[in-house]
VEXDREN-2710 file (C-alpha; in Angstrom, 1 decimal):
% VEXDREN-2710
k/r/px/py/pz
1/UNK/-37.5/-18.0/-37.7
2/UNK/-34.3/-17.8/-40.0
3/UNK/-33.4/-14.2/-38.7
4/UNK/-33.7/-15.3/-34.9
5/UNK/-31.3/-18.4/-35.7
6/UNK/-28.9/-16.2/-37.7
7/UNK/-29.0/-13.5/-35.0
8/UNK/-28.1/-16.0/-32.4
9/UNK/-25.4/-17.5/-34.4
10/UNK/-23.8/-14.2/-35.0
11/UNK/-24.1/-13.4/-31.2
12/UNK/-22.4/-16.8/-30.2
13/UNK/-19.7/-16.2/-32.9
14/UNK/-19.0/-12.6/-31.4
15/UNK/-19.0/-13.9/-27.8
16/UNK/-16.6/-16.7/-28.8
17/UNK/-14.2/-14.4/-30.5
18/UNK/-14.3/-11.9/-27.5
19/UNK/-13.3/-14.8/-25.2
20/UNK/-10.5/-16.1/-27.4
21/UNK/-9.2/-12.6/-27.6
22/UNK/-9.3/-12.1/-23.8
23/UNK/-7.4/-15.5/-23.3
24/UNK/-4.8/-14.4/-25.7
25/UNK/-4.4/-11.2/-24.1
26/UNK/-4.2/-13.0/-20.7
27/UNK/-1.4/-15.2/-22.2
28/UNK/0.5/-12.2/-23.4
29/UNK/0.4/-10.6/-20.2
30/UNK/1.8/-13.7/-18.2
31/UNK/4.5/-14.0/-20.9
32/UNK/5.6/-10.4/-20.7
33/UNK/5.4/-10.6/-16.9
34/UNK/7.6/-13.8/-16.9
35/UNK/10.2/-12.0/-19.0
36/UNK/10.1/-8.8/-17.4
37/UNK/9.5/-9.7/-13.8
38/UNK/11.1/-13.1/-13.6
39/UNK/13.0/-12.3/-10.1
40/UNK/10.8/-12.8/-7.1
41/UNK/10.5/-9.5/-5.2
42/UNK/12.2/-9.5/-1.6
43/UNK/10.3/-8.7/1.5
44/UNK/10.3/-5.0/2.1
45/UNK/12.9/-4.1/4.9
46/UNK/11.6/-1.6/7.4
47/UNK/14.0/1.3/7.9
48/UNK/13.1/3.9/10.7
49/UNK/15.3/7.1/11.3
50/UNK/15.4/7.6/14.9
51/UNK/16.7/11.0/15.9
52/UNK/20.0/10.7/17.7
53/UNK/20.1/11.4/21.4
54/UNK/21.3/14.7/22.4
55/UNK/25.0/15.1/22.8
56/UNK/24.8/17.2/25.8
57/UNK/23.4/15.7/29.1
58/UNK/19.7/16.4/29.3
59/UNK/17.4/16.5/32.1
60/UNK/15.7/13.3/33.1
61/UNK/12.4/14.3/31.8
62/UNK/13.8/15.1/28.5
63/UNK/15.7/12.0/28.1
64/UNK/12.5/9.9/29.1
65/UNK/10.7/12.0/26.4
66/UNK/13.3/11.2/23.8
67/UNK/13.4/7.4/24.7
68/UNK/9.4/7.5/24.4
69/UNK/9.8/9.0/21.1
70/UNK/12.1/6.3/19.8
71/UNK/9.7/3.5/21.0
72/UNK/6.7/5.4/19.3
73/UNK/8.6/5.6/16.1
74/UNK/9.1/1.8/16.5
75/UNK/5.9/1.1/17.2
76/UNK/4.1/3.1/14.4
77/UNK/6.7/1.7/11.9
78/UNK/5.9/-2.0/13.1
79/UNK/2.1/-1.1/12.7
80/UNK/2.5/0.3/9.0
81/UNK/4.5/-2.5/7.9
82/UNK/2.1/-5.0/9.5
83/UNK/-0.9/-3.3/7.5
84/UNK/0.9/-2.8/4.4
85/UNK/2.6/-6.4/4.7
86/UNK/4.3/-6.9/1.3
87/UNK/2.2/-4.4/-1.0
88/UNK/5.0/-1.6/-0.9
89/UNK/8.9/-1.8/-1.7
90/UNK/9.6/-0.4/1.6
91/UNK/9.3/2.9/3.5
92/UNK/10.9/5.1/6.2
93/UNK/9.4/6.9/9.0
94/UNK/11.2/10.2/9.0
95/UNK/9.2/12.6/11.0
96/UNK/5.9/12.2/13.3
97/UNK/3.9/15.1/14.0
98/UNK/1.7/15.2/17.4
99/UNK/-1.7/16.5/16.6
100/UNK/-3.5/17.5/19.8
101/UNK/-5.4/20.5/19.4
102/UNK/-7.4/19.8/16.5
103/UNK/-10.9/21.0/15.8
104/UNK/-13.7/18.5/15.3
105/UNK/-13.8/19.2/11.4
106/UNK/-10.1/18.6/11.2
107/UNK/-10.6/15.3/13.1
108/UNK/-13.3/14.2/10.9
109/UNK/-11.6/14.8/7.7
110/UNK/-8.5/13.2/9.0
111/UNK/-10.4/10.1/10.0
112/UNK/-12.4/10.2/6.6
113/UNK/-9.0/10.2/4.7
114/UNK/-7.4/7.6/7.0
115/UNK/-10.5/5.2/6.6
116/UNK/-10.8/5.5/3.0
117/UNK/-7.4/4.3/2.1
118/UNK/-7.7/1.0/4.0
END
């Protein structure tokens, strides 16, 4: 019976030491973060590099396509910003590549990669 009481007391002392150590560690981390990152982070600004319209006069169909690309870039940038909220320090959409003729394996792999990051 003495061995049981002794082993339980050793266990309780060990658990208490671990929790006290964790509380001290949490306090140190909060103290360091207060000194190192005292400034609040500003909301990220969304920048989109929209390609400039061609200098030479373009046919009506090509001008509409460029305008649609500008709108598409703006929509994609807004969607990414809504998903990430304030999790990043800002980003820039520089290029959008349309993928129309991908095989089923490529589409499945792309979806797997996309949904594994959400």
